[in-house]
N, C-alpha and C positions, 0 to 999 in steps of 0.2 A: 568546240562546245561538248558539253558531257552529252554519252552516248544515253538517249532513253528511249523505251517500246514504246508502240503505239498508243496504249491506255496514258503513258505520263505525256506524250505531247498533244493529244486531244484533250487532259487537262491542263498545258500551260496555254493552248490556241484559246483554251474555253474564257480560260481565268484574265486573257487580253481581249476576249471578244471580239476575236478573229475569223472572218469566213474568207473563204476562199472563190471566185468567181472566175469561171472559165466559159468565155465567148468560143462559139466552134459555128462553123458553116463548111460545110461538106466535109469535115475531116473522121469520119466514120472508121477509118482504115487506124487510126491513133487517138482518139478521144477514149476510147474503154479504159488504155493503158495509163492517159494521166488521169484520170478520174481512180482508178486503181490507186495508184502512187500517192495524189494527196488524200486519201481514205487514210492511210497510214498514219498522217499529221493531225486529221480535223475531218469529221463527218459533219461540218458545218460547209457545204457548200451550194453554190449556184449557178446552175448553168444554161449561159443563152445559146438557145438554140436558133441563128437567126437566118430563119427562111432555109434550111439545109436540104437538100432535094435529093440527097444518098440515105444511106442504111441510118442515119443519126437516131431520128423517133424511135425504131425500133429499139435501139441500142437505150435509148434512155431509159424503157419500160423497165427493164433490169436494174435500174434503182430507184426504186417507189419511194424511199427516204431522202431523195435529194430534192430540192426548190429548183424547179425548172420553170426558165420563161422562154416562151414559143412567139414568134414572129413569125406569121403567115410567111412573109415573102422577104427576101436580104434587105435588111435597112443599111447596111453597113458595119463595120467594128465600133466605129465612134458609139454611136446609138444602141450596138448592145452592151455596151459598157457601161454607159450612162444608165440605161433601165437596169442593168444588175447592180450598180451604186446605189441608185435610190431602192432599190428592193432590198439592201443590206442595211440603210439607214434607218430606213420604216420597220426593219425587225428589231434594231437597237445594237446593232453592232459599232464597237468602235474604229477598227480596222477592217479595211478589206483589201486581199493579196490576189492579185491577178495574173492569170498565168496564160500562156496559150494554149491552145488542143492542137496544136498541130506536131507537138514531141520534141521539139527544139528545146524546152524550159525542162529541168529537174527538179521532179518536187523537194526532192532530197536538201534542195538549197533553201528550203521555208525556214527551218532554224537559223537561218542565216539574218533573216528578216525579224525574226523572233527575239534574237538576240539584240540586235540593231536597237528594236523598238523597245525591249527593257531597259536599255540603256539612256535613250533618248525618246523618249514619248512623243505623238504628236508630229514625227517629223514623215515627209511623203519622202518614201525611200525607192530608187529607180535602180533595177539591175545593171552593172555595167559590164556588158560584154566583154569577149577578148576579138577584135575587131581583126586580130590577124590572126585568126583559127583557120585551118584546115576548111575548105568547102564555105568558108564565107563569101555570100554573094556579092560581088561590086559592088551592086545598084545598092544595095544595104550600106557598105560600108559609104557611100559617096551622100547618098541619102541622111545618115546619122550626123557627119563632118558640117553639112551640108545645116541641120537643124539645131547641131552644136554652135555654130556661129550665131543664128537669129538667136538663140534662149540666150546666150550669154549681151548678145546687144540689147534684147526686150530686158534682161533681169537683173544685170551686172553678176549674172551666177556662173560660172564653169564647170559644165561638167563633162564626163568622159561619153557618156552614153545619155541620148534624150530621146531615143528609139526603143529603145526596148520596153514591151508590153511586160514584162515581170517586173510589179510592182505593189508597193504597199502602200493605200492612202487612208488616212489620217480621216474619217469620214466629217469627225467635228470642225474639222479645220479646212473643209472643201462646200462649196455649195452645192451640196447634190441635189438641190431641188430646186433651184434656176439654172441647168446645166448645160452648159455652155450652147454655142452653136455650131456647131461642126456634125459631119455624121460617120466620117470614114477615117481614115490612119490619122488625119491632122488630129484627131481630136488629141491625142495622147501627147501632142507639144501643148496643145490649147490649156490642158488643162495644168498642166505643170508652168505654164506661164502666168496663168490667172492664180494659182497655189503661191507662185512666190510675190505674185504681186500684196496678196490678203496679208504677208509676213509668215506663211509657214516656212519653216528649212525644209528645202529640197536638196538631196545629196543623192550620189551613189553607193553600192555597193556591190562589189565581186560578186559574177554568179559564174555556173558553166552554161555552153550552150550545145547545142551539138544541129550542126546542118548535113540533111542527109546529101548525097551525090545527084548532081543536078536531076539526072533522069527518077530521081525519086523523090525529089523535092515536089509539092503541094504549095502554089503562091498564091494569094489572090491580091498580091499587091502587083498596080499597073503603073509603070514609069512616068511615064506621059501625062496622065489624066491625075494621080495621086501627088506627082513633084508639082503641079500646073497648080491644085487647091493648096499645097501646103503653102505656096510661092504667095498667092492669093493672102491666105489668113498670114503670114509674116509681114508683109505689105499695111494691113489692117493694124497689126498688134503694134508695128514700129509707127506708125503714124499715133497710136494711142500714149507709147510710151513718150515720145519726146513731146507729144501735145499734154496729156496730163500727169503720165505716170512722173517724169523726170520733175517736174512743176510742183506736184504734189510731196514728194521726198524733199523738194528743195525748202518747199516752205515747212514740211515738217521739223526739218532741222534747224529754223530759223526761230531760235531761242536766241538771249541775250547773251548765253554764254557762247554759243557757237559764232555770233557773229563779232565779239570781243577777240575771241580765238584767231577769228579770219584776217581780221584788221591788225590783229599783233602779227599776225604770223607773214601776211601776204603785202603789206601795206606799212605799215609803220616800223617794225623789223625787219622788213625785207632787204636783202643785198642788191636789190635792181634797182637800176636808177628810175627818177621817175620818168621819165620818156618810154621806158620799155614796158613799166606799170601802164603808163596811160595808152599805149598803143594793145594792149591783151584788153582795154575797156573799148576800145574805138572798135577793136576786132568784134568783139561778143557783141556787142550793138550792132553793129551791123549786120553782122550775121542772123541776130537773132529776129530782124526784119526783114531781110529778102526771101522772096515766096521759094524757099525750098521748105517748104511747110514739112517735118516728120523726119528730115534728115539736116536741121539747123545746128543739133549740138556734135553730132557725128562730123559733120564738115567742121565746126567750128574746132573740135579737137585734131583733127586733122591739118586745121590749117596753124592752129596753134604754136602744134609740134615742125610742120615747117619752119616756120617763120622763128622759133627760140623764142616762142612769148610765153606768159604764164597763163597755165591750160585754165588751172580753177580759177583765177580773177576771170578769164575771157570766156568762160561757162556761165560763172554768177551774171556778166552782163549780159550773156545772151537771152538770162531767162526773162530778157523785159518782155518775151514774146509768150508771155503767163497768161492763160485764160482770161481775167479781167483785164488785160492792156489790148489784146485781139483785136475788138472792135473799133477802137482808137488808132493803131497798127492799120489797119484794115481802109478805112476812109481816110487816114492822113495818104498813106499810099495813093489811096484812089484821086485825091482832090490834087495830090501833088502830079500826076500823071494829065491830071485835066489841064492845069496851069501849063504842065509844060509843052503840052500839043497843042492850044489854044483852043479847048472844047468846052461846052460849057457843063456846067456840073448837072448832070442829069440820069437819075437811076432811074429807065424804065423795068419796072420790076414787070410788069404784067407781059412786056413785049421780051418772047425768048424767041426770038428769030435771029439764025446764026449773023445775022451782022451788027444785031445787038448787042450780044454776047461777045463777039468776037470784038466790038469795038469797048466793050468794058475790059475786060482780059487785057487790052491790049495798052488801056488807059493805066489799070492798075497793076501790072508790072513793071512796068516801063516809070511809073511814078516810085513802086516802092524801092526801085534802086537809089534814086535818085533820091528822095527819102530817107533810105536806110543810112547813103553818104552825108545826106545833112546830120541827121539826130547823130553817127558817129564822130562828125566834125564836132560835135555841139557839146557833146559827151568829153570830146577830149581837151578843148578846151575847160570846159572845169573842171575835168579830173585832174590836167596838169596845171592851173592856178591853186586849187586845194591842195595837192601834195607838194608845191612849191612852200606855200605860206605856211603849212603846218610843219613839214619835216625842216623847213629851215625855223620856225620856234622852238621846234623840238631840241634841233641841234644850239643852238642858243641855250 
């Protein structure tokens, strides 16, 4: 990118309506340097002092022209970012670049964000660090790989770095007024997932990073607590992904043209035998009903790969568990369990005793496997019959 002086960078940032948000908590030794470096590129800065107990309040008095949000007590990085993004949106900015205050990010990378957003407006850009660099903390590397895996599972998007706090958010494309549910480090993953679900383009751009030696490093990341929170968040997001997002995306693509293309490619003009197509349908129906809510699609993909069956057909068949069908599948499973165990069909919704809950759960779990098997066999009989008739007549 061409070299520009400070005035030119200020003009570019102003034209693009960019603000830089700096969340900080007890980083008084590096905050001033970060602010000074950012000021070379823009004077539009929001500093969120998240309950710092060091010299941060005194230091910020030297910058009266900055917007400062002060939390009386420490609320967590997620809350600091949410409040900064809300104020940026309310102030009329289009983009917000978030940069950490501990000195690990370089303000000199701001031009990279500017260049990319000029080429591809309204994209959520995440700075990708070199995870093999010197002094990169091992816990950060593990956390990033852990986060990358779950992000791809939840969105289908492969990113090199989902944990970097150096980002550019398109404020019109993310719902900052109803911002999300987490308050700590896990917010940054949640924000990416929700943006991707809303259809916002999310991608990485390379940035530089500096990690000081261990003895000089100040980190507020607590491995056990933060990994636990991230794991709980990912569990919830996976459930939402398979129960709502995948079915939603499936129906969005359920056009007449796509249906014809699917049948043409995977049914009528497929080189696979009628039996293999039938087995894929049976697998999908069975996995769509068995009680592994949240992991049905993942398990279907794994088993289809293991059994060398058509993955697309199996996944389509597994969508029998779409939300409108769930009440019927639950009741069918429970009813089957009652019949199989020889128990009366009774639901005591007011009785939440351990014995009653255990009984209902037992009937449902046993019944769901039997019901899934029966539905799978029925689907197989229908499928093989139709395939035999249709493909025979088509060949003739």
